[in-house]
N, C-alpha and C positions, 0 to 999 in steps of 0.2 A: 236678795240674799239666797235665799232658800231655792228659788228654781236651780241655780248654779250649782250649788253645794249639790243638788239630788241628781243632778246630770253627770256631777262627778262622782259619784258614789253608783247610782247606775250604769253609765255609759261609761266610763273611764276617761271622760272629757278632763283633758290640761286645766287645772285651775290654780289661779296666782290671787295673791294678797296683794292689793295698790293701796301705797302709802300715801299721805297727801302730797309729798314731794313729788308725787310720781313714779317711785320707785316701786318695782314689783318681785314679789318672793314666790316661790312655788309654794302651793300647798300640798304638802304630803300624804295625800287620800289614800294612795295605795299602800300606804305603811298602816294608816287606822285599819284597812280592811282586813288584816292579820295576812300571815301567820302572827306569832306574839314578836315583839320588838325586842332588840338586846336590851337589858335594863327591867324589861315589862316584869322577868322573875321577881325581883326585889320588891316592888310594888304586891306581886300577888303571894308574898311570903308573908308580908306583913299586915295583909287584910285579915281581918279576924269578925266572926258573927255576923249579925246582919252588915250588908254591905252595899252603899249607893254609889253607883259608878254615873257621876254627873255629868251628861257632855258626853253620852258612850258612844255616839257614833253608830259603827258597824257592830259594837257590840264584843269585841275579841276578848276585852278584859273581862266584862260581865260574863261571858260565857265559860273563858276559861276557869275563872272561878266557880260557875256551878258544875263544872265538872271534875274540881277539887272538891266539892261536896259544902262549898261557902253560900251562903243564902244569901247571893247577892241580883240587885236589881240595878238597870241601867235605864236611866233616864234622860231624852235627848225632845228637842223641839220641832224634830224634823221626822216627818211621818215615813221618809224613804229609809232613813238610817235607823229609826224603830224596827222595820221591816227587815232589815238586814240582820240587824242583833238578833230578831226571833229566830230567821233562819238559820242563824252561825249556833241555837240554842240557846242563848239568854231570855232571860226574863227583862222584858223592858219596856215602859210605857213611856206615851209620848205627853210630855211635859215641861215645865219651866220649872228651875229652880226656883226662881220667885214667884211663883204660883203655888196652889195646892200638890202637896208632893205626900206621898203613900207613908205613912207611919213616921211623922213627926217629932221627934224629939226620941227616937228608938234606934237611932241608927250606931251601930258600934264604928263602923268606919264610912269615911268616905273617899271619894277619889278626886280626885281634879288632876288629870292627867293629858297630855298631848296638847298643853298650851293652853288649858281650860281655866286655868287662874284668871284669863282675860276676859273671862263672859261678863257681858255687861259694863266692861270698861272701868270697873272701878273694884280692886283687889278688898277693900276694907270691908266694902260694902256685903262683895258678893261674900266673905269668910263670915262676917255676920251672919249671914244667913245660913251658910255651914252648920255655924254653931249652934242656930236654932234646932238644926234639924238631928245633931247630935247626942247620942246619950251622955248621961253623965261622965261615964268612963271613954267614950268613944275619941276617934283620931280623925283627922283630916292628911290625907298623905295626897301634898302636890306638888307636882312637878315645875320648877323654877329654872330660871335663866343662871349659868356657873357663874363662875368669879369674874369670867372675861365678860359676861352680860351686864346690860344696863335694864334697871326700870322704867316703863312706859306707860303712858296714858295717852292714846291715840285714836282716830277715827280710821278705818279700814274701809276699803271696797274690794268685792270679789270680781275676778272677770274670769270667763269662761267661753271660749267658740264666737269672740266676737262680740261678747254684751258684757256688760259691766253694772253689779250691781250698784244700789243707793249706800250711801255711807252709814256704817253702825260703830258704835264705840268699841273697842278693845284695848287690851291691857298687857303687860308683860311682866316679871315680877323678878327681880334678880335675888340671888342669896343673901346678897348682904345687906338688902334692905329687909330680909323677912321677919326678922325679928321684931324690928318697929311697927309695921304693918300689922302681924299676928297679934302685939299686946293692943294695938287701936281696935281690934274685932273682938279681944276678950280670949287670945288665944296664947300659947306659948310654944314656942321650939323645943318639942322633947327630941329630936333625932333629924338629922342632915346626913346624906349619903350620896355618893355618886356612883353610877356603874353605865358601863358601856357609853361612857361620854355625856351621859344625863346625870340632871342632878336634883334631888329630891329632899323635900323635909315633911317632918310627921309632926303635926300640932294638934295638941290635947288642952280642954278648956285651963283657962288659967286660973 
């Protein structure tokens, strides 16, 4: 998976997500590289204090926050993503959200945008980990599927340039299921909003 994603980041190769039934969906890497996407501003405006961008990719959000004077740090497991994030002006570290992360328990805002609620294939487990990383008054800003979308636990492969990765777990979280999933993780829904066809929720400590 890492090599195919890196190729898409570095060289612009077309990248697709392959579902178990064989269907393929384009992975919009070009949108993640910047400039800011419609709807990003609503997330940036709600980010305060020390902000952790989980799965930061090429770093457009972490860089934009730094330019606003917000103390933001991006983390990603992909070395090319981290390199591009730093080139964009972000502070970025190569690490997994499930491993050692800088400043645990002291982040005021955590971002899970661009589908990153799917990391690890289990939103409850991921959000419990995010809760551990947040400060007492911190919030997680999470992009979710809209009212017409569905929650899903699945296994994906990535395909690019005639190669296919090994399967890895992934998930999607629908807006209507967010309250229940958040409660299982010890969080509550403080706010939900929509901008530019994208849906988000803000989750605080319950």
